[in-house]
DRENVEX-13375 format. One line per field, with one value per residue (C-alpha): residue number from 1; residue in one letter; x, y, z. Coordinates in Angstrom, 2 decimals. Layout:
# residues N
i = NUM/...
aa = a/...
u = X/...
v = Y/...
w = Z/...
//
This chain:
# residues 247
i = 1/2/3/4/5/6/7/8/9/10/11/12/13/14/15/16/17/18/19/20/21/22/23/24/25/26/27/28/29/30/31/32/33/34/35/36/37/38/39/40/41/42/43/44/45/46/47/48/49/50/51/52/53/54/55/56/57/58/59/60/61/62/63/64/65/66/67/68/69/70/71/72/73/74/75/76/77/78/79/80/81/82/83/84/85/86/87/88/89/90/91/92/93/94/95/96/97/98/99/100/101/102/103/104/105/106/107/108/109/110/111/112/113/114/115/116/117/118/119/120/121/122/123/124/125/126/127/128/129/130/131/132/133/134/135/136/137/138/139/140/141/142/143/144/145/146/147/148/149/150/151/152/153/154/155/156/157/158/159/160/161/162/163/164/165/166/167/168/169/170/171/172/173/174/175/176/177/178/179/180/181/182/183/184/185/186/187/188/189/190/191/192/193/194/195/196/197/198/199/200/201/202/203/204/205/206/207/208/209/210/211/212/213/214/215/216/217/218/219/220/221/222/223/224/225/226/227/228/229/230/231/232/233/234/235/236/237/238/239/240/241/242/243/244/245/246/247
aa = m/g/s/s/p/v/g/d/q/s/l/k/a/v/v/n/t/l/v/e/n/l/r/w/l/l/v/l/a/v/v/g/l/v/a/m/p/r/r/a/g/l/f/i/g/a/l/i/g/s/f/v/a/l/y/g/l/y/a/f/p/a/e/g/v/n/a/r/f/l/l/p/v/l/p/p/l/a/v/a/v/a/y/g/v/r/f/g/w/l/r/w/g/w/k/s/g/k/a/w/l/w/a/l/g/g/i/v/f/l/v/t/s/l/l/v/p/l/p/d/r/l/e/t/l/q/e/r/n/a/a/a/a/r/d/v/q/i/a/r/e/l/v/e/n/s/d/p/s/a/v/f/l/a/y/g/l/n/d/p/i/i/y/s/g/e/r/l/g/l/f/y/r/r/l/l/p/q/d/p/v/t/g/a/l/q/w/d/e/l/e/t/r/l/v/e/v/v/t/e/l/l/q/l/g/i/p/v/y/y/v/q/d/s/d/p/p/f/a/d/s/r/n/i/l/q/r/h/f/v/l/e/p/q/n/t/a/p/a/t/f/r/i/s/f/e/p
u = 5.01/3.72/2.74/-0.20/-1.24/0.67/3.66/5.43/6.56/4.55/5.55/9.22/8.85/7.40/10.34/12.93/11.47/11.38/14.93/16.31/14.79/14.90/17.98/19.18/16.04/14.30/16.66/15.60/11.97/12.40/14.09/11.27/8.57/10.25/10.95/7.56/4.72/3.37/-0.09/1.38/3.96/1.30/-0.86/1.94/3.33/-0.12/-0.50/2.85/2.17/-1.27/0.08/2.90/0.47/-2.07/0.48/2.13/-1.17/-1.70/-1.34/0.98/4.36/5.25/8.44/9.47/6.58/4.30/6.42/3.98/1.56/3.74/3.32/0.62/3.11/5.51/3.64/3.59/7.19/8.15/6.55/8.53/11.78/11.11/10.71/13.93/15.79/14.21/15.25/18.89/18.84/17.47/19.63/22.99/22.85/21.14/22.83/26.33/26.49/27.31/23.81/24.80/27.36/24.83/22.30/24.82/25.76/22.11/21.49/24.58/23.48/19.96/21.08/23.74/21.19/19.04/21.78/24.05/21.60/20.60/23.08/21.94/18.31/18.78/20.54/17.74/15.12/16.94/17.15/13.49/12.38/14.45/12.96/9.44/10.05/11.20/8.07/5.86/7.56/7.25/3.57/2.76/4.54/2.69/-0.77/-0.01/-1.71/-4.38/-8.06/-9.02/-11.28/-8.46/-7.61/-3.99/-2.83/0.49/2.21/5.09/3.73/0.12/0.02/1.95/-0.39/-3.46/-2.32/0.06/-1.19/-4.82/-5.95/-7.76/-5.63/-6.45/-4.43/-3.64/-4.33/-7.82/-8.77/-7.90/-9.99/-8.45/-8.24/-10.90/-8.60/-5.11/-6.07/-3.52/-4.31/-5.29/-2.92/-4.09/-7.29/-5.44/-5.84/-9.58/-10.24/-7.93/-9.45/-12.98/-12.29/-10.36/-13.06/-15.79/-13.90/-13.27/-16.90/-17.85/-15.59/-13.04/-9.39/-7.19/-3.38/-0.86/2.43/5.27/7.10/9.08/11.29/10.14/6.52/4.78/2.78/3.26/0.74/2.03/1.74/-1.75/-2.92/-1.27/-3.17/-6.50/-5.98/-3.91/-1.21/-0.37/2.98/2.72/5.89/9.21/10.41/8.69/7.06/3.42/0.69/-2.89/-5.09/-7.72/-9.77/-8.55/-9.52
v = 12.92/12.77/10.01/7.66/5.35/2.49/4.14/7.26/8.79/6.59/8.59/8.39/4.64/4.15/5.93/4.17/0.72/1.27/2.65/-0.08/-2.91/-1.63/0.61/1.30/-0.15/3.04/5.00/2.82/3.36/7.14/6.85/4.62/7.06/9.82/7.63/5.96/7.63/10.65/9.25/5.94/7.75/9.89/6.83/4.67/7.63/8.36/4.73/4.75/8.15/7.06/4.01/6.00/8.72/6.24/4.26/7.51/8.31/4.83/4.54/1.51/2.54/0.33/-1.11/-4.39/-6.84/-4.06/-3.62/-6.11/-3.21/-1.95/-5.07/-3.40/-0.72/-3.30/-4.02/-0.37/0.01/-3.09/-1.59/1.62/-0.33/-2.31/0.92/2.21/-0.91/-0.58/3.07/2.21/-0.65/1.46/4.50/2.85/-0.89/-1.22/1.76/0.87/-2.27/-4.27/-5.05/-8.36/-6.62/-4.07/-6.83/-8.81/-5.71/-4.97/-8.50/-8.42/-5.07/-6.25/-9.56/-7.82/-5.30/-8.16/-10.42/-7.93/-7.39/-11.08/-12.33/-9.66/-10.40/-14.14/-13.56/-11.25/-13.82/-16.63/-14.56/-13.59/-17.16/-18.44/-15.79/-16.63/-20.34/-19.58/-17.51/-20.31/-22.84/-20.53/-19.86/-23.57/-24.28/-21.42/-22.67/-26.38/-26.82/-24.16/-24.60/-24.18/-21.28/-19.40/-15.81/-14.59/-11.02/-10.55/-8.01/-9.40/-12.95/-11.99/-13.23/-16.51/-17.35/-16.71/-18.40/-21.11/-21.63/-21.50/-19.42/-16.10/-13.01/-9.79/-7.09/-3.81/-1.49/-2.93/-1.79/1.86/4.74/7.26/10.98/12.45/15.32/13.81/10.15/9.12/6.19/7.28/5.19/6.85/4.82/1.50/0.61/1.25/-0.61/-3.53/-4.11/-3.94/-6.51/-8.94/-8.70/-9.46/-12.48/-13.89/-13.41/-15.47/-18.26/-17.82/-18.43/-15.39/-15.45/-12.62/-13.04/-10.67/-10.80/-7.58/-6.13/-3.84/-4.99/-3.27/-0.18/-1.08/-3.86/-6.20/-3.58/-2.64/-6.23/-6.79/-3.83/-5.44/-9.21/-12.14/-13.31/-16.99/-17.97/-20.60/-20.39/-18.58/-18.13/-15.84/-15.12/-16.19/-15.80/-16.94/-14.05/-14.52/-12.46/-11.64/-14.53
w = 7.83/11.42/13.82/14.25/17.10/15.44/13.79/12.53/9.24/6.84/3.74/4.63/5.23/1.73/0.10/2.26/1.56/-2.21/-2.31/-0.05/-2.07/-5.66/-5.62/-9.19/-10.70/-9.59/-11.87/-14.80/-13.79/-13.96/-17.36/-18.55/-17.43/-19.42/-22.47/-22.89/-24.86/-23.01/-22.24/-21.07/-18.94/-17.30/-16.62/-15.16/-13.22/-11.80/-10.71/-8.94/-7.38/-6.20/-4.41/-2.81/-1.70/-0.30/1.69/2.77/4.51/5.95/9.73/9.56/8.05/5.05/6.51/8.06/7.99/6.72/3.57/1.99/1.61/-1.26/-3.42/-5.62/-6.70/-8.20/-11.50/-12.71/-11.54/-13.52/-16.65/-16.15/-15.63/-18.82/-20.79/-19.25/-20.43/-23.87/-24.10/-23.34/-25.82/-28.68/-27.94/-27.41/-27.92/-31.27/-32.93/-31.72/-33.84/-30.72/-29.63/-28.07/-25.84/-24.60/-24.05/-22.01/-20.03/-19.30/-18.09/-15.86/-14.44/-13.64/-12.16/-10.06/-8.79/-7.59/-6.21/-4.38/-1.48/-1.43/1.26/3.74/2.91/3.46/6.76/7.89/6.87/8.69/11.88/11.60/11.00/13.92/16.22/15.01/15.62/19.17/19.81/18.49/20.77/23.79/23.04/22.80/26.07/27.80/26.86/27.21/30.59/30.20/29.52/25.82/26.82/28.59/27.70/27.70/28.22/26.40/24.17/22.12/22.31/21.64/18.02/18.60/21.50/19.33/16.11/17.33/20.88/19.75/22.71/22.90/23.39/25.21/23.48/25.22/22.29/21.79/25.28/24.87/23.51/21.13/21.67/19.33/18.31/18.00/17.47/20.12/22.36/25.87/27.97/31.18/30.72/30.66/34.34/34.38/31.14/31.95/35.40/33.97/31.25/33.46/36.16/33.62/32.27/35.75/36.72/33.66/34.88/32.09/33.11/32.52/32.31/32.30/30.39/31.27/27.94/28.39/31.10/32.60/32.14/29.26/30.33/34.02/33.42/36.13/38.86/37.65/37.90/41.29/42.73/41.92/41.62/42.81/40.37/40.79/39.15/36.41/34.28/34.61/31.03/30.38/33.72/33.45/36.07/36.42/37.49/40.18/42.62/46.09/48.47
//
């Protein structure tokens, strides 16, 4: 229920993600857990509860791109939903003498539950894919004239530079120690660690670039670098600098 160095409220995120994506299917899952044989219900319920508990303790909240962590919980949930559908069929559909009507109603209900959120999902996916494509293009343009051995210091563009630009990335969080008691990243150590790493890379003859991909610069990184190095402008969108020693 608390925070971690990379996110907050992991347990709440698990519940929110399941409710947002499965909606009424969760009601059928609960009905199924109650309706299925006791031993099976306890087993399937324990599986679901174990996954929820584990990801509720995981540092990365299971939402957004990290919602993929919840994929293992879907098979036992699907079994529970199937039992819920079966329970409704046997209790009302089969005994009513209009089994076909109940079957049709169940199919319409399930299909509607899946299709109603689909337009919003597709729009979200299109926006995400367009943003990702822009980041890939920007990353490739940034590294176009750099040496293959160059190292880039970025935040939002760190992954596109590494995977699409095929350059090494120097990520802020990897530089910082954690508080042994709270587990929080010690940001007051950033200047010391950043200067040490950049100095070592430059001494080895490795080109180092700084990308200001947020405004104001993330963690005051631009000012930190300007206090210790020379920043030579390379690009303007986003602002990119080659780092070098004072002449």
